[in-house]
Every structure is written in C-alpha cells, then in structure tokens.
N, C-alpha and C positions, 0 to 999 in steps of 0.2 A: 753697358758702360757703368758698372757698379764700382763704388769706391767709398771709403770712409770720408773722403774729401767732398762727397757729393753735396751740392747746395743749390737749391733753386734760386734763380736770379732773373731780374727783369732788365738789367742794363749791363753793358760791357765795362764801363767805367766813365762816370760823368766828366771826370777830369780830362779824359782822352777825347770823348765825343758825346756831348749831352744829347744829341739827336738819335744816336744809334740804340736800337733795342734788339736784344737777342730774342728771336721769335720762338724759341723752344727752351725748355729747362736745360741748363748746362752746368758744368762743374768748374768751380774755382778752387785752386790749390794755393795755400799760403806761400808767399815767397820764401819764408824761413824754412819751410819743408823742402823746397827745391834746392836751397843752399845746402841743407843737410844731405840731400840725396846725391849731390855732386861734389861734396867737400868744398863748398863755396865756389863752384864752377872751376874746379882745379883743371889745369890744361891736360892732365893725364886722362881726364874723362872726356876730352874733346875728340869727337869722331868724325866731324865733317863740317863743311861750309856750304850753305846754299844761298839762294837769292834773298831770303829773309834774314839770315844771320847764321851764327854758329850753332852746331848741333852737338849735344852732350848725351852721354849715357849716364844713368843713375839708378838708384834703388830707393824706393819710397819706404817709409817706416813699416808698412805692412808687408814688405818683401817684394813688391811688384817692381819688375825691371821696366825702366821707361827710357824713352828718348825725348830730349828736350830741344826745341828750337827756340833760341833766344835772339830776339831782335837786336841788331847792331845799327848804330846811326849811319854807318857807311853803306848799309844795304840799299839795293834798288827797289825794295818793297817796303811796306809799312802798315799803317793802321787799316787801310782798305783790305789788304791781303789777310791780315790778322782776323778781321771781322768775317771775311768771306770763308776762311778756313773753319772757323767755329760754326758759322751758320750752315755750311754744306754738311759737315760731319755731325751736326745736331740732328738732322733729319735723314741722312743717308747711312745705312748700316748694312754691311754685306760681308761675307767671309773673305772676299777678295779686295776689300778696302781696308786700309790701316784704321785702327780704332783710336779715336781721341779720348784720352782719359780726363783731361782737363785743361785749364789755362790759368795764367796768372797775369793780373794787370795792376799789381801794386807797385808803388814807388816809381811810376813812369816806366815800368818794365812791360814788355809784351812777350810772353813765353807760352808756347804750346807744348802740351805733354801727351805723348803717344805711347802705345805699347812698343816695347823694344823688339826689333827684328834681328834675331841672332845672326843671320847670314847676310846682312847688309843689302846692298842694291844689286840688281841684275847685271849692270855694266861691269862691276868688279869681277864677276865670274866669267866674263866673256873675253876681256882684254885689259891690259894695263895693270895687271897684278900677277902674283905668283900662285894664285889659287888653282886648285886642280880643275881640269876641264870637265864639263858636264856632258853626260850622254845625250844623244839626240832625243830619246824618249823623255828624258828629264826636261830638256829645253822645250819640247812640245807641251808638256804638262804645265810648265811655267807660262808659256804663251796662252794656253787655254785659260788658265786662272786669271791672267791679266785681262783677257778678252771678256771673261765673265764679269769682272769688275766694271769694265767700261760699258758693257752692254747694260748692266744694271743702272749705271749713271744715266745713260741715254734714255732708258725707259722711265727714269725719274726726272727727266727734263733738265739734266745737268750736262754741260759740255766742259770737259776738263781743261782743255786749251794749252796744256804743257806736257803732253804724253811723251816720255822718253825713257830710256833704259834705267837712268839713275833715279827715276820716280817710280820704279817698280821694285819694291822691297821683298825680301824673302825671309820667312820665319824659320824656326828651328827645323821644320820639316820641308823646307824649300817651297812652301806654299806662297804664291805670288800675292802681294797686296799693293794696290795703287795708293800713292801718297801724293802730297803737295797740291792742295786745292786752292791756293791763294789767288790763282789767276782764273779760276773757274767761273762760268756764267750759267745762270739758270735760264732755261728756254723762255720762261714767262717774262723775264726782263726784256729779252729781244723782241718777243711778240708784242709786248705792250708799247715799246718805244719805236719799233720799226727803224731803229738806227743801226748803222754799221758801228763796229767797235774799234777802238784803238788796237792796232795789230800788236800782239804780244806772243811770245813763244821763244823757241831756241833754234839757233841757226843749225841747219841740217835736217831739222824735223818739221820745219814750218811749211804748211800747206801753201803752194804757190798761188792758188786761187784766192785764199784768204789774204795772203800778203798783198796781192794786186788789187783786190776789191774791198778788203776790210769787212767782208760779210761772213760772219761766223755761223757754222752749222755743225751738226754731229759729224759730218764727213771730214771736217778739219781734224778731229781726233783720229778718224780712220786713216787719213794720210800719215799722220805722225806714227801711228801704230804699225803701218806698213814699213816704215824705216826701222822700227824696233825689230820687226820680224826678220829683216835682213841682217841686222846687227847680230841676232841670235844665230842665223844660218852661217854667216861669214866670219863672225868674231872680229868685226872691224867697226871703227867709229863712224858716226853719221857724216863726218867730213873725212875723206880718205886721200892718201897720197898714192896716185897711180903711176906706173912706170913710164907712160908716154905722155900723159896730159897734166901732170902735177896734181894740185889739190882740186878735187871735185866732190860733189855730194855722193854719198853712197847710193842714194835713190836713183840718181841719173846713171851711175855706173851699172847697177844691177839690172835696171830696165834694159839698157843697151846689151848687156851680157845675155839676158833672157832672150831678147829678139834674135841674137846671133846664135842661140843654142849653146852658149858657153857658160851657163850658170854654174855648172859643176866645177869649173876651173877656179872659181873664187870662193868656194865653200871652205869653211874651217877645216884644215887638214886633219884635225883631231877626230872629226866625226864623219868625214867623207866616205869612209869605207863601210860604215854601219848603217847609212841611210838607205832604206829600200826605195827603188826608183819611183814606185807609185806614190809613196809618201812625199818624196821630194817634189814630184810634179804637182800634186795638189797644193802643197805648201807654197811652192814658187809661184804658181798661177794666182793663188789667192793674194799673196803679198804684192805681186805686180799690179793686180787690180786695185789694191788699196792706194797705190801711187798714181792712179790716173789723174791727169791734169785737171779734169772737170769733176767736181764733186758728184754730179749726177751719174757719172760712169763708175763710181766707187761702190762697193757693196756696203750694206749696213753692218754694224758691229755684230748683229745677230747672225747674219750670213757668214761673216768672218769666223765667228765662234763655231758654227756648224762645220765649216770646212776644216778648221784646225782639229776638231774632234775626229773628223773622218780621216785626216792625215795620220793621227795617232793610231786609230784602229788599223789602218793599213800597215803602219810600222810594226804594230804588235801582232800582225798576222792573224787577227781575229777574222778578217775577211780574206778568204783564200779558196781557190779552186771552185768558186761559185760562178757559173757562166753568167748569171744575171748581174752579179757585182762587176765582173770583167766588162760586161757590156756598158754598165753605168760609167765606169772609169773612162771608157773610150769616148764618151760624149760630153764629159764635164769640161 
C-alpha cells in the first residue's frame, strides 16, 4: 500500500466521530487531489453506483489508476461502513482482495480510494452486457481466485457478509479480487458479544439460516458464494424468471435441477459443449453443498477451494487415464 499520499494517522476525523480510532497506520488523500484525479468528479468518470454511493475512475498525480467510492447522502450506508472498510483493509492484504490506496474525510466527505480494476465486476461478464463470453476454464480460475480471497478472510477471522458477483472485481489479467467490506464483521466482535447481528445482505444471496436466526458465521459467506458459483455456471442472475414458476431464487432452481439430474439443461449455452463431465460434476456437487439450508452441512471455504482447484485440473485434463484418480472421482 505504498503511495506518496501515505501518512500515519490516529483518527478518522474528529468532526465525524471523535470516538473512532483507526487501529493501524492508514493513508489520507487530500480532497483536492481527488478532484484533480476525476476532473472535479465529472460525470464522464462515473462508472457505477453502490450501497455507499457513486463510484468514479480517476488517475492520481503519480499516474496511479484508481477507483473512488464517494459517499452520497441518499446512500443506505454511511460512517460505520466507511470505518469498517478502512479497518478491514488496513490489516487484511491478499492478492485476491482489492487494495485500499487511501481515504479522504475532508469537508464532510467520505471517499475510499482503491486500485482500479480494468475489467470491472464479474457479473458484467456473465449477463446483462455485450461483453464477450468467458471460457469455462477462465470462469473456474476466477472462482478459485475469489475462493482464495474468502478463505483468507475466514482464516483472518473476518466474515464478508455481502458476497455476490458484483463484489468480485477483475483486474487487467482477469484475476479476481474481493471488494466491498462495509458490511463485514470480525469474528472477535461476535465471540466477545455473543449477540446475533442485524441481518444484512442482498436478496438472492442471503443465507436462509442467517436470515431466520440472525446468527452470522463463515458459512453465511459460503452460502452466498454457492449462489455466485451457479451464476458463473448458468450465466443467470441470483433471482431468475423461470418458464413455469415465475420469479424464484437461482439457488432454489439449481438445487431442484441437480436433484432431478437436469443441471446440464440450465448451463450457459456458450460453454455447455466445452465442460468436461467430471469437471461439471465436481463443480456442481460442491456448489450445491454450499447451498445447504443448515450451515453445519456446508463445506468450509477451504474445502470449496480444494474442490474448485480439482475441477479445474479435471477440465485441463491433467488428471487422466489414472485408475486411482478414476476411483477417487467415483466416491467423491
């Protein structure tokens, strides 16, 4: 997280919240520099809108391409999410997490500054845009990258709480980076308070057990990631329009299709012919297990990661004509 804007700080902004203390060294970026980077937040630099506010692209004086999330009063998020994002990314650093370059809290502004991801979010490459379709191997590699990022978070005692395809960004080499940590919780918070949390998340990705009981665990992220896996396989949104039943969740639809042995019928037609049966089986079984109604029945993110890597090896034909491997496939 190096930058000429680097500056050690002990507080986030006394005018915003005199009680909050940033627990690690963090970076402040002057507001005037962000105005310059975006031509005073010109609308032609506007690239998205999230729960926190508008997202802009820009270029800092040193040539660094950045994405800026600027708080808007109409947002359903605010100071708490701003603080959480800074705190999480101050101590979490991983190749599959987006990097926080800095933040700005001048003039009652709340702006987060990240490395710019050239290829946008995963969802835009699956449906709802005219971007070219990705191969099955490329999709598997992206899923593996995202799983590595989530596994790192879980081993760092962090629960993301809003895993979805729009929160998986892709850099210039299509390397997956998890983003948007405003709703995240640290495991230590939950262990110390022994309290259930206010249910937050996104419709279609929300763990039903968490929704019903308000008890947050790492398995909440696993459920949401299972939905993402089927978005990747089927190129369909988390809430889908079905021919016979109208609007239902993708999770419910794919689980029913898997039970009926009809999963192949709802796969993205752009990739259905290139997926090896063994790779599809491991991927499908793993994704369905992520969607188990009980968190205890879901795999850990580490287990999910292993199975996805195995599905990729099967797709790449690294494992072939080996009787031991064939025997292993038959019992998984």
